[in-house]
N, C-alpha and C positions, 0 to 999 in steps of 0.2 A: 362404601365408597372405596374404589381402588386407587391408591395413590399414584401408581404408575400411569394409569390412564389420564388422571388429572395433570400429571407432570408433562406427558406428551401433548395434551391439549394446550397447556400453558406455553410450552416451548414452541409449538406450532404457531400460536398467536403472536408470540414475541418475534419470531422470524417474519411473519406477515407484516407486523408493524415496522420492523426495520426495513423491509423491502419497500414499504409505502413511503417511509422517510427518504430513502435513497431516490426513489422515483420522483418525489416532489422536488427534491434538491436538483436533480438533473433536468427537471422541467423548468427550473428558474426561480423557485421559491427560495428566498434568503434563509440561510442556516438559522439565524436568530429567530425568525418567524416560525420556523419548524420547531425549534426548541421550546418556544412558548406554547405551541399547540400540543406538544407531547410531554409537557412538564409533569403530568401525573405518572408517567411511566419511566422517564429518564431525566437526569439532571441536565441543565443547560450546557454545562461543560462537557458531559458525555456526548451530547448530540453535536455540538459544534466541533469537538475534536474528531469525532467519527466522520462528520461531513468534510472536514479538512482532509482527512485521509482519502475519502472518496474522490475529492477534487484532484489530489496528487495521483491517485490511481488512474483517473480519466486522462489527465495530462500525459502521464507516462505511456499509457496505451496508444494515445495519438502520436506521441513522439516515436515510439517503436514502429508503428504502422507506416509513418512517413519515411522512416529510415529503412523500411523493408526488413525489420527485425522482429516483427510480432510473432513469427513462428518460433523464434529462438528463446523467448522468455515468457514466463507466467508472471502476471502482476496481480496481486491480491490485497484486499483490505482485511486486517486481522479480525475486525468486527467491532461492535459497539462497546463491548467489554474491554477493559484494559488489555493490551497496551494501545489500541486504536492507531494502528500504523498502516501505511501502504508499503508493501514489500515486493521486491522483484527476485525471481529465482530463474536460473537457467533451465530451459526445457529442452534444449537441443541435445542431441546425442553426440558425445565426443567422437565416437567412431564414425559417425555419418556426417560430420560437419568439418570440412577441410579447413575452414578459417576459425575453428573453435577458440584458439588462443586470442583472437582479435575481437571476440564478441563483446567483452566487457568494455574495451576502449571505444568500440563503435556505439554501444549503448550510451556510454557517458557523453560522447559527442552529440548524439541525438538529444539527450536530455538537456544539454547546455542551451539549446535554442528555446527550450521551454522553462528555463530557469529552475531546473531540478538537478539534484546531485544525489550521491549515495552516502550512507552512513551506517554504522553498526546498529543492529537492532537493540532495543532497550533491554532485552533479556540476556544479552551478552555482556560480560564485564568489560568496562572501558579500560580500566587499569591505566597504562601509560598512553595518554592521548597522542603523543608524538609517534607512536607505533601505527596509528590509524592514518595511513597514507592512501593515495589512489591505488598504488600497487597492492597494498594489503587488502583493500576492498575488492579489487579486481580478482585477486587470488581467492578470496572468500566466495565470490560470485561464481567463478569458474569451478570451484570445488563443490558447487551445488548448494551452498548455504543461502538462506534467504538474507537479503540485504535491504535495509530500510531506505525508502525514498524520502527525501526532504527537499524543501525549498532551498535553492542555492542562495548563499549569502553574498550580496554584491561586494566587490572590492571597493575600499574607500581610499 
């Protein structure tokens, strides 16, 4: 038995299962119902956190499309393995985009209507939380860094 062949088979089947999970969710099946069905492969928390990231991804894509910014950003889900995040990254070319400096604020405005906001990714050190301002996140985004998408916290 060739371990590399078996590994490739396993990884291919894992990707197929994750794709099926995502399709079911996008077709309207509740995350908890999907988690129960795939409990033999993934934990409930893994599935629900992953599908939460998929929902953020889909909302962000829609917001960017409505704001005519879909061409300027890549939105991705990190996957079912940790950290299970939806992330946005600038895809526009600085030299070919005259309003490059405004892209981050335009994206933030588009996300506001969808109750989304930006945050540092989990793999970056948080350190001083007061340093993490909108301007800091905009700068990270415009520098080409991936920035995490999160649900906006309503003001009280």
